[in-house]
C-alpha positions as CSV (number, residue, x, y, z in Angstrom):
1,X,11.4,150.7,57.1
2,X,7.7,149.9,57.2
3,X,5.9,152.1,59.7
4,X,2.3,153.1,60.2
5,X,0.8,155.9,62.4
6,X,-2.6,155.9,63.5
7,X,-4.9,158.0,66.0
8,X,-7.1,156.6,68.7
9,X,-9.6,158.5,70.8
10,X,-8.6,157.1,74.3
11,X,-5.7,155.8,76.2
12,X,-7.7,152.6,76.6
13,X,-8.2,152.0,73.0
14,X,-4.5,152.4,72.5
15,X,-3.8,149.8,75.1
16,X,-6.3,147.3,73.6
17,X,-4.8,147.8,70.2
18,X,-1.2,147.4,71.8
19,X,-2.4,144.3,73.5
20,X,-3.9,142.7,70.3
21,X,-0.7,143.6,68.3
22,X,1.4,141.7,70.8
23,X,-0.9,138.9,70.6
24,X,-0.2,138.7,66.9
25,X,3.4,138.5,67.5
26,X,4.6,142.1,66.9
27,X,7.6,143.3,68.7
28,X,6.9,145.3,71.7
29,X,10.0,147.5,70.9
30,X,8.1,148.4,67.6
31,X,4.9,149.7,69.2
32,X,4.9,153.3,70.6
33,X,2.0,155.1,72.0
34,X,2.1,158.7,72.7
35,X,-0.6,161.2,74.0
36,X,-1.4,164.4,72.1
37,X,-1.8,166.1,75.5
38,X,0.3,166.9,78.5
39,X,-0.1,168.4,81.9
40,X,-0.9,171.8,80.4
41,X,-3.6,170.3,78.2
42,X,-3.7,169.3,74.5
43,X,-1.2,170.9,72.1
44,X,-2.7,173.3,69.4
45,X,0.2,174.0,66.9
46,X,3.1,175.1,69.1
47,X,0.9,176.2,72.0
48,X,-1.1,174.5,74.6
49,X,-4.7,175.5,75.2
50,X,-6.2,176.4,78.8
51,X,-6.3,179.3,80.9
52,X,-4.4,180.1,84.1
53,X,-6.9,179.4,87.2
54,X,-6.8,183.2,87.8
55,X,-8.5,183.8,84.4
56,X,-11.1,181.1,85.1
57,X,-12.0,183.1,88.2
58,X,-10.1,181.1,90.6
59,X,-10.6,177.7,89.4
60,X,-8.2,175.2,90.5
61,X,-5.6,173.7,88.4
62,X,-7.5,170.3,88.0
63,X,-10.6,172.1,86.7
64,X,-8.7,174.1,84.1
65,X,-6.2,171.6,82.7
66,X,-7.4,168.2,83.4
67,X,-10.3,168.3,80.9
68,X,-7.8,169.0,78.1
69,X,-6.5,165.4,78.7
70,X,-10.0,163.9,78.3
71,X,-10.1,165.5,74.8
72,X,-6.7,164.4,73.9
73,X,-5.9,161.6,71.6
74,X,-3.4,159.0,71.3
75,X,-1.0,158.2,68.5
76,X,0.2,154.6,67.8
77,X,3.1,154.1,65.8
78,X,4.1,150.6,64.6
79,X,7.3,149.7,63.1
80,X,6.8,146.5,61.0
81,X,9.1,144.0,59.5
82,X,7.6,144.3,55.9
83,X,4.5,145.8,54.1
84,X,2.5,142.8,54.7
85,X,3.1,143.1,58.5
86,X,2.4,147.0,58.3
87,X,-0.9,146.3,56.6
88,X,-1.9,143.7,59.4
89,X,-1.0,146.2,62.0
90,X,-3.2,148.8,60.3
91,X,-6.2,146.3,60.4
92,X,-5.6,145.6,64.0
93,X,-5.4,149.2,65.1
94,X,-8.4,150.3,63.0
95,X,-10.3,147.5,64.5
96,X,-9.7,149.1,67.9
97,X,-10.8,152.4,66.6
98,X,-7.8,153.8,65.0
99,X,-7.9,156.2,62.2
100,X,-5.5,157.2,59.6
101,X,-5.4,161.0,59.7
102,X,-2.7,161.3,57.0
103,X,-4.2,163.4,54.0
104,X,-1.6,161.7,51.7
105,X,-3.0,158.2,52.4
106,X,-6.7,159.4,51.9
107,X,-5.6,161.0,48.5
108,X,-4.0,157.6,47.5
109,X,-7.0,155.7,48.5
110,X,-9.2,158.0,46.3
111,X,-6.9,157.5,43.4
112,X,-7.0,153.6,43.8
113,X,-3.4,153.4,45.1
114,X,-2.8,152.1,48.4
115,X,-0.3,153.2,51.2
116,X,0.1,151.4,54.6
């Protein structure tokens, strides 16, 4: 299986990347976008960040938890037919602000190797 994973800052960037991938003929079922936060805020390891409204001095739910979603990131996963299509998907997503946060890929690039 040829799969790539990239991180983008916003849902809007992720959606623009998805539309560009679809425009290039990628299968919609092979494109997945997920958000690193949820209604409790962005996750940190196995925990969520954010205080109870009582801890914040009576701040309501919106003020306590909503900002976490703004700093969360989106993860785009693309399953491609082959290595060439995976490389093209990476180019498209990177054009739309995607970053490859996999340390193994960075190490491979430093050594002159290439991973999709």
